[in-house]
N, C-alpha and C positions, 0 to 999 in steps of 0.2 A: 556708111556701111563698111568702113574699114574693119578688118579683123586683126586684132593685135595679140601677139604672143610675147610675153616678157619672161626671160630666164635670169635669175640672180642667185647668188649663193645665200642660202638661208631664206627665211620667210618674213623677217621683221620689217622689211621695207617695201614689200610687194604692193600692198594697198596704196601707199603713197606714190610709188612709181607708176602704178596703173592710173592714178588720178593725174599725175604729171603728164603722161603721154596723152590721155584723153583731153585734158584741158588745152594742151599744145595743138592738137588736131582741130579742136573747136575754134581756137584763135587763128590759126594760120591757114587752115583748109576750109573753114566754114562749115564743118559737118554739124548736124543737129546735136544739141546737148544730150538728147536721149538715145543717140546712136552709138551705144557702147557694146562691143563684143570683144571680150578679152579672156585670155588664158594666162594666169599668173603661176609661174612655176618656181618653187624654191628648190635649189639643188645643193648637194653637198660638194660637188666639184664642177667647175667649168674650165675648159682649156683655152688658153689665149697666150699670145706672145706680144712683143713690143713692136708690132708691125707699124710701119711708117714712122718709127721713132716715138710712138706714143706709149709711154710706160703705164700699163694697167696693173692693178693689184686685186686683192680679194673682194674689192667693191665693184668689180666689173658687172655690167648689166647688158644683156643682149635683148634688143627690141626688134621684132620682125613684124612689119605691117603689110598686110595684103589689102589692096584696094583697087578700085576701078582706075583705068587710065584717064588722063586729062589734066592732071595738075602740072603746072609749069615747073621748070628747074628752080626758079626763084621761090616758089611756094615750098618746094621740097627742102631747099636750103634753110628757109625760115623755120620750117618744121623741125629740122635737125637741131638748129640753135635753140629753139624754144623748149624742146624736149630736154636738152642738156641743162638749160637754165632752171626749168621747173623741177627736174630730178634733183638738182642741188638744193633748191629752195624747199621742196617738200620732204626730201628724204636724206639730205646730206651727202648724196652721191656726187662725187667729183665729176665734172664734165668729161675729163679724159677717160673715164671708165664707162661712158655710155656709147655703145655701138648700135647703130640703127640701120636696118635694111628695109627697103620697100620692094614689094613684088606687086606688079600691076597685072590684073586679069580682067578679061572681058565680062560684061554683065551676065551673059548666058552661063557663066561658070559659078553663079551664086544661087543657092536655095536657102531661104530663110525659114523654111518649115513647110509642112504639109506636102512634101514631095514635089513642090512646084518651083519653077524658075521665075520668080516674081518680076524680075526686070527684063526678061527675054521677050 
């Protein structure tokens, strides 16, 4: 049930990036293959600096994942690595340009439709 938002400059790589993130979550977190909720945004401008000495360029991609708590630090680290690997493989995005954040939220904070909290 992760909800993913991907922001990148332009739209030419968004589908490939969405597939990379989804496949990485299936592989590293064990989410079901049909559990895809994504918003893919092509932007004309994204702001970024060389924070932590990582030089980013116009190929920068911001990935925000909202999901329930419970994954280990090791699973999250594996997810970050796999997203970067697959983003490069699927879309040619350099791993240095992939910034990923995870926001964990309790099950009661989700509604998948019909005005109901299906997991609460």
